[in-house]
N, C-alpha and C positions, 0 to 999 in steps of 0.2 A: 291268665298270665301270658304276656307276649313272649314268643320264642326268642331265645338269645340270638343275637346277630352272629353270623359265621365269622370265624377269626380272620384277621388280616392275613392274606397269603404271604408266607415267608419261606416258600420252597427253596428259593435261591437268593443268597445274599453275597454279592461280589465285593471283595476287598479291592478298593481302587487307590493306588498310591498317589497321594496328593503332591508328592515331590516330582511326579512325572507328568508334564503338561499333556503329552500325547494320550496317556491313559485317562486323564480327566476329560479330554475332548471326546474320546471314543465312548466313554461311559454314558453319554447323553442319549444315545439311540439304542441301548441294549434292552432286550425283552427279559428283564430280570425283576424279581419281586422287590429286592432291596439293594441299595448301593451303600457300602460302608467305606466312606472316604477316610483313608488312613493317614493320620499325622504322627503315629507312634513308630512301630517297628520299621516301616518301609522308608522312613525319612532319617537320614543321618543328622547328627547334631547341627552341622553347619547348613543343612538344608531345611530345617524346621521352620524358620521364619518365612522363607520364601514359599514353602509349601502352604503355610497358614494363609498367607496373603493370596496365593493363587486359588486356594479352595474358597476363600471368602468371595472372591470375584466370580468364581464359577457358580456358587450357590445363588448369588444375587442376580445372575443372568438367566438362571433356569426358569422355564415357565411353570405354572402350577400343574399339578398332576404328575403322572409318571411314577417311577419306582419310589418306594419309601426311602427317605434319605437319613443316613446315620453318619456321624463322625466319630471315629475312634480317636480320642484325644490322648495326650500324654498324661502321666501321673500328675496330680495337682501341684506337687512341689518341683516338677521337672518340665514346666511349660504348659501344663494343662490349664492353668488359670488364664494364660494368654490366649490359648486356643478358644476357650469358652467366650472370652470377651470379644473375639474377632468374628465369630460365626453366627449366622442367622439362617433361617429358611430350612431348618432341620426338623425331622420327626423324632429323633432320638440322639442321645450322646452315649457312646460306648466307652466305659472306663476299663482299662486293662488291669489284670492281676488283682481283682477284687478279692479280699480275704475277710471282709466283715461288713455288716450293715452300716457300721460307722463310716466306712470309706464311701459308701453311696450317699450317706447323709452329708458328708463334706462336699461331695459333688453337687448335691441338691442345693446346699447353701451357696456354693459358688455360682450356680446358675441363677439363683434368686438375686444375688448381688449384681450379676451382669444384666438383669432385667429380662431374662429368658421367660417365655410363656410357661404357664403352669401345665399345659398339655404336653410339653416336651418330655418324652419318656427317658427313663434311665435304663440303660442296658449294662450288663455286667459280664466281663470276661471271667470265666472260672477256669483257671489254668495253672494252679499251684496246689500242693497238698493242703495247705490251710484253706484255700478257696473251696476245695471239694468238701472238706469237713464242715465248712461254714455255709454251704450252699442253701441249706434250709433257712437260716436267718437272713441271708442275702435276698432270696426270692420273696420272703415274707415281710421285708422291710416296709414300714408304713411311713411314707414321707410326703412332702407337699406335691410331688410328682409321682406318677405311676412307675413301678418297675415293669418295663415292657418285655424284657427277654434276658435269659441267661445264654451265654455263648461259650461253648466248650473250646478250649485251646489245647489240643492234643500235643502239639509240638513242644510246648513249654512243660506240659505234664510229663512227657517222656524224658525231657532233659532234666527236670528237677527231681525225678524219682529214680532215674537210672534203669528203668525197665527196658527190655529189648522186645520190640513188637514182632510177632509172627503174623502170617496171613490171617485176616479176619479179626485182628486186634483182640484176641481173647484175654490178653493180659490187661487191657484197658477197659473192657466192658463193665466189670463191677463198679468202677469209678464213674463211668458214663451214666450208669443207671442210678447212682446216688444223685447226680445232678438232675437227671430226668425226673426222678421221684420228687425232689425238692420243688422243681418248677411246677409239676402237676398239682402238688398239694396246695401251692399258692395261686394257681390259675394263671401262671406266667408262661409265655412261649419259651421254647428251648431249642437251640440250634446246634447241630453237630459241627465239629471243626473241619478244617480244610483237608483235602486230599492233595498231597504234594506233587504227584507226577501228573501234570496236566496233559501229557501225551498218552496216558494209559486210560483209554475210554472204558475198557472192560472193567478194570480195577475200580474206577470211579463209580460205575453203575452198580457193582457189587456192594461198595461201601454205602452208597445212597440207599440201596434196598435194605441193608442191615440197619442203617440209621432210622429209616421209617419203621421197621419192625420193632426197634427199641423205643419208639414213641417220640422221636424228634419231629419237629414241625418242618424242618428244612435243613439246609447245609450251607455253611460258608464256603466260598469259592475263591480261587486265586487267579482264574483265567476265564475270559468270556466263553471259550470253547466248552467250559463245563456247565454252562447255564442250562442248556437243553436237557441234559441228563438229570439234573436236579429237579427241574420243573416237571419232568415226566414221572420221576420216582415218587415225588411227594404229592402228586395229584391223584384223585380217585381213578382207578382203572375202569375200562369198559365193563369188566366182569363185576366189579364192586358196585358200579352204578346200577347195573341191571338187577343185582341182588337186592339193593336198597329199594329200587322201584317196586320189586315184587312184594317186599315186606310192607311198604306203605299201602299198596293196592289191596293186599290181603286184609290188613286191619280195617280198611275202609269198607269192606263188604258188610251188608246188613247182618249176615249170619254171625259176624264176629264182633258186633257192637257191644262194647262194655267188657269184653273178654280180656283177661290179663295174659293169657297164654293161648297160642294157636299152633296148629300143625301146618308146616309149610315145607315143601320139597323134602319131605322125609325127616324133618327135625322139628323140635319144639322151639318156638320163637316167642320171646316175652316182650312186654312193652318197652323194656329198656333197649331192646334191639330196634324197636320202632323209633325211639328217640335218636339212637345212633344213626339209623338210616336217614332220618330227616336232616340231621346235622350234615351228613355226607353229601346229600343232594343240595343243601343250601350252600355248602362250600363249592360244589361243582358249579352252581349258578353264579356264585361270586367270581369264580375264575373266568367264566364266559362273558361277564359284563364289564 
């Protein structure tokens, strides 16, 4: 059996307001894993048509390669259909406030009607109580296009539930883990939400570290200054790489051929740890290439 390809890096996913020409222009040269061009929250009603046209022109002018390109469109009854019809050159379309698999199915149907390629991924914002409760069916939806990622929207979750966050987000963590578990069960990437204070580098680093510990693949961002911290937090550390290399080397020794469990550095290491180590090193290699 061929080993699974390492996942697409999504350590950093920057929201870029399509209503702001300067932000669109600056996004082209950023060392970010994904760009989420936003036609929803960051564009006022009177700005949406201009933002849509500006983004379509930007996408048409971009060269191949570079960051993975996503557009957060409006709800289908509120301009989303027009967004879909106008855009091309994307890797994914992100739908806000998804609360059921049926909402993704409607997006899928709209993309088909607009002639979008079948490889175009469907991404879902999970940012309401209903969305959290339906995260499993959303992640597991089987449509004509793949569900590529769930994206947590903590600001909307806080607003819609009335919780008051304290440092470390303990009030939010149980709901975050529901979304993470749903994504993992379906084999779908899952991204943590934004950190609002883009001037607080230490707070961002702490939240990125927490998000990685919770199982998120990366973090959505609101400012280019946040990219470096996210890229560092969600990449394998030097210590993790060294440990993975030791595990792979140990299992490759003739004395350990065919063994399911070996002793290494004072602990028992199983073949599941070998697979984990190989996956980590493959992801490291993908980041370097």
